[in-house]
ZAMARGU-4260 file (C-alpha; in steps of 0.2 Angstrom, whole numbers, plus 5000, padded with zeros to 4 digits):
<rodrens>
0) 4830/4690/5090 | 4828/4708/5092 | 4813/4718/5086 | 4816/4733/5075 | 4821/4748/5086
5) 4810/4763/5087 | 4819/4779/5086 | 4812/4796/5090 | 4808/4809/5076 | 4820/4818/5068
10) 4829/4831/5080 | 4839/4846/5077 | 4858/4844/5077 | 4861/4852/5095 | 4849/4839/5103
15) 4850/4820/5098 | 4838/4809/5108 | 4838/4790/5106 | 4827/4777/5113 | 4829/4759/5107
20) 4815/4747/5112 | 4820/4729/5112 | 4806/4715/5112 | 4817/4701/5118 | 4835/4697/5123
25) 4846/4684/5116 | 4863/4678/5120 | 4878/4681/5108 | 4896/4678/5110 | 4908/4692/5109
30) 4927/4693/5106 | 4938/4693/5122 | 4939/4711/5129 | 4956/4719/5128 | 4954/4729/5143
35) 4960/4716/5155 | 4977/4722/5148 | 4974/4739/5155 | 4970/4735/5173 | 4980/4743/5187
40) 4996/4736/5193 | 5010/4741/5206 | 5017/4754/5194 | 5029/4761/5206 | 5039/4745/5206
45) 5037/4740/5189 | 5042/4757/5182 | 5059/4756/5191 | 5062/4738/5186 | 5079/4735/5179
50) 5085/4723/5166 | 5070/4724/5154 | 5076/4719/5137 | 5070/4731/5125 | 5072/4731/5106
55) 5075/4747/5096 | 5059/4753/5086 | 5059/4767/5073 | 5047/4781/5068 | 5036/4781/5082
60) 5028/4798/5075 | 5020/4787/5061 | 5007/4774/5065 | 5015/4757/5066 | 5011/4740/5071
65) 5021/4731/5085 | 5022/4714/5092 | 5030/4708/5109 | 5040/4693/5112 | 5024/4685/5120
70) 5015/4688/5103 | 5004/4703/5109 | 5001/4714/5094 | 4995/4732/5094 | 4995/4748/5083
75) 5002/4764/5090 | 4998/4780/5082 | 5009/4794/5088 | 5004/4806/5074 | 4992/4817/5083
80) 4992/4827/5098 | 4989/4812/5109 | 4996/4794/5106 | 4984/4781/5102 | 4984/4762/5105
85) 4973/4748/5099 | 4976/4729/5101 | 4974/4718/5086 | 4960/4708/5094 | 4950/4723/5101
90) 4940/4738/5094 | 4943/4750/5108 | 4956/4764/5105 | 4966/4769/5120 | 4971/4788/5122
95) 4988/4789/5131 | 4996/4802/5140 | 5015/4804/5139 | 5025/4809/5155 | 5044/4809/5158
100) 5053/4796/5167 | 5071/4793/5174 | 5086/4791/5161 | 5076/4801/5148 | 5062/4787/5146
105) 5044/4792/5142 | 5030/4783/5151 | 5013/4782/5142 | 4998/4780/5153 | 4979/4777/5151
110) 4966/4789/5158 | 4967/4779/5175 | 4986/4782/5177 | 4991/4765/5173 | 5007/4763/5163
115) 5004/4755/5146 | 5021/4758/5137 | 5038/4764/5141 | 5049/4771/5127 | 5068/4773/5131
120) 5079/4787/5124 | 5088/4773/5114 | 5072/4769/5105 | 5066/4753/5114 | 5048/4751/5118
125) 5041/4740/5131 | 5022/4735/5134 | 5015/4732/5151 | 5000/4722/5154 | 4993/4711/5169
130) 4999/4696/5159 | 5016/4703/5159 | 5017/4716/5173 | 5036/4717/5172 | 5035/4722/5154
135) 5038/4714/5137 | 5049/4722/5124 | 5040/4726/5107 | 5047/4727/5090 | 5039/4736/5075
140) 5033/4724/5063 | 5028/4736/5049 | 5016/4751/5046 | 5000/4752/5054 | 4983/4760/5050
145) 4979/4777/5057 | 4968/4776/5073 | 4960/4793/5070 | 4941/4790/5067 | 4932/4797/5052
150) 4918/4809/5056 | 4900/4803/5057 | 4884/4811/5052 | 4870/4813/5064 | 4860/4798/5055
155) 4875/4787/5056 | 4877/4791/5074 | 4859/4786/5077 | 4861/4770/5068 | 4877/4766/5077
160) 4869/4769/5095 | 4854/4758/5089 | 4867/4744/5087 | 4876/4748/5103 | 4859/4747/5112
165) 4856/4729/5105 | 4873/4723/5111 | 4872/4731/5129 | 4855/4724/5131 | 4860/4707/5127
170) 4875/4708/5138 | 4865/4713/5153 | 4849/4703/5149 | 4837/4718/5149 | 4833/4734/5138
175) 4847/4747/5139 | 4841/4763/5132 | 4854/4775/5124 | 4852/4794/5125 | 4863/4808/5118
180) 4859/4826/5125 | 4865/4843/5119 | 4877/4836/5107 | 4885/4850/5096 | 4888/4847/5078
185) 4905/4839/5073 | 4905/4829/5090 | 4896/4814/5083 | 4912/4803/5081 | 4917/4807/5100
190) 4900/4802/5105 | 4900/4786/5096 | 4917/4782/5104 | 4909/4785/5121 | 4895/4774/5117
195) 4906/4760/5111 | 4917/4760/5127 | 4902/4760/5138 | 4896/4744/5129 | 4913/4737/5130
200) 4913/4739/5149 | 4896/4732/5151 | 4900/4717/5140 | 4916/4713/5151 | 4907/4715/5167
205) 4893/4704/5162 | 4906/4690/5160 | 4914/4693/5177 | 4905/4684/5192 | 4910/4698/5204
210) 4905/4713/5192 | 4889/4705/5184 | 4877/4712/5196 | 4883/4731/5195 | 4882/4729/5176
215) 4864/4723/5177 | 4860/4739/5187 | 4862/4749/5171 | 4846/4753/5162 | 4851/4770/5153
220) 4867/4776/5145 | 4866/4795/5143 | 4880/4804/5134 | 4881/4823/5136 | 4894/4837/5134
225) 4904/4846/5147 | 4920/4855/5150 | 4929/4839/5155 | 4925/4820/5151 | 4918/4810/5165
230) 4908/4795/5170 | 4895/4794/5184 | 4882/4781/5189 | 4866/4786/5198 | 4848/4779/5198
235) 4851/4766/5184 | 4859/4779/5173 | 4877/4778/5167 | 4880/4796/5163 | 4895/4800/5152
240) 4901/4817/5149 | 4912/4820/5133 | 4923/4836/5130 | 4925/4839/5111 | 4939/4852/5116
245) 4950/4838/5122 | 4950/4830/5106 | 4952/4811/5106 | 4954/4811/5125 | 4937/4819/5127
250) 4929/4803/5133 | 4933/4791/5146 | 4940/4773/5143 | 4931/4757/5146 | 4942/4754/5161
255) 4936/4771/5169 | 4918/4765/5166 | 4921/4749/5174 | 4928/4757/5189 | 4914/4770/5190
260) 4901/4756/5190 | 4911/4745/5202 | 4911/4759/5214 | 4930/4761/5214
</rodrens>
């Protein structure tokens, strides 16, 4: 069991520092990570693949729930400036970038450049994952909940990061301290998302024999603001830079954090 975490005294909104002290580390089970579905693939080959069976979908601008022929279910929220996607069995929200493709199609890529979705001019939608690298047609199964996150207060952010510290510490087997530095008012939700994707990355890496050692090198997760979002690792500290002006895309994905820690 974890001891009650100790948090530093109340801080001004522009500076939030958090240190979570854990007495002992237990082992918990976590849901299977969805990030494996976002790993790199040979995009050039598959993007030009012919004969993909695609079914028409409607009202992409509104949040909708989609299901592929293989049973993969996800919500696609195209209502904001950047498309958002979340798989049914995962918490992480992926921020996608739309790019044009031949024949009037649109490719939706994650922040590592991997193609996740393809939308055709006729209204078809195809999901690409390592389990289905040639793509699976997806059909709209009904409306979906908005993937836009509600705002958090500074106190809510502190409590959230305490919980994330507990999960990260259990995943790697030792204390992982969370810190947030120079966070401007109104950025609490973005900071919380950055903390969550960092923990998702550590949790997944701790389950992989070839990545476990890299995950265990992390002892601090520091979240700060900057002009562009970024992830870097140095001296046991995973430093995540968030950029509020980029909106939902102002933080890296768990895939990017994994690649940073793995040295790729």
